[in-house]
Each structure stands twice: as structure tokens, then as C-alpha cells.
N, C-alpha and C positions, 0 to 999 in steps of 0.2 A: 367543794370544788378542791379540800387539799387533799381530801379517797380517792382524789381521782389520782393512778397512776401516767407516768407519763409527760406528755407536754398541755401546754391551756394550748385552747386553740390558737389565739393570737400568735403565741410563739410557734404555730407553727405553721402560723400567715407568714411569719415572718423568715427564718427560717426559708421555707420554700422560694422566695424570692428569691437569699441569697440560692440557692439552690439552682436556679436557672437562669439568675443573672452573670454568679459567676462559675459554680461549674457544670452547666450546660455546656459554654463558649470552650470552656478549657476542653471538656471529653469530647468532643469535635474534634477539638485539634488534636486528640490523641488518638479517636478512634478515625479518624483521615489519615493519621500517622502508621494505623495498623493497619487498615488498608493501602494505603498505599507496598506498599508488602507483599502483594497479593496482585501488584500492577500489572502483572507478565503471565497471568492464570489468564484464563478463562474470563469470561463475561455471568456467565452463570459463579460460577464460585467466587467472585467477587460480590454479585448479589448477596446469592447468602451470607458472606460476610459482614456485609451491613447494615443488610437485615436481623443477623445475631447479636453489633453492636446498637443499634439501633433499639432496640428493644432491651439487650442487659444495661441500662442508663436504672433505668429506674425499679431496675426489682431492690435495688436500694432500698429509694425513697415513696417503693408502694404507700405502704400504711403515715410515712411524709405527708402526704397527699389528697390522701383518703379525705373527704368534706368538704375542705378547705373553699371548695366552689357555694357550701351554703353558707345557710344565716349564722351566727355564735352563736351558741348553742348556749353560755354561760350568761349572753345575756338577759339582762330583766326584759322582762313581754313589754311590748311595745301599746297602749291606750290612748 
């Protein structure tokens, strides 16, 4: 297990919870503020802005969330 690069499974699970419980609400506030800048524009432009902002938050965390819903690969097998 020590020769594997990156975070362990448990560390990735913990960090993903921090991102979802702390980071995502903060990002929603920032995104709604940025979206509010386009308040006088057309509804289609606002929709595009919110879609882009909704997708953009996950891109830096894609590797963190990969495989989190599966069983721990480093855990000993149950018999």
C-alpha cells in the first residue's frame, strides 16, 4: 500500500466529504453571485452561465470522487 501514489481510499473519502459539506455550499454562494451579474441579460445567457458553473466545480475534484462509492480496495477480504 505504501508504494501507491496519491491519497489512500479513506483519505479520499474524508476529503470528498469535506468538499461536499463545506466547499460545495461556498461554491454555490460564489456561483449565485457570479450568476447575479448576468441578471439583466437574457434567460438563455443566464442558463448557459449556470450550466457552465455547475459543471466547472467538479473538474478539479474528478479524481478525488472517482471510485468513492465502491468498496475499499485496500481492505482485507471478508470471509
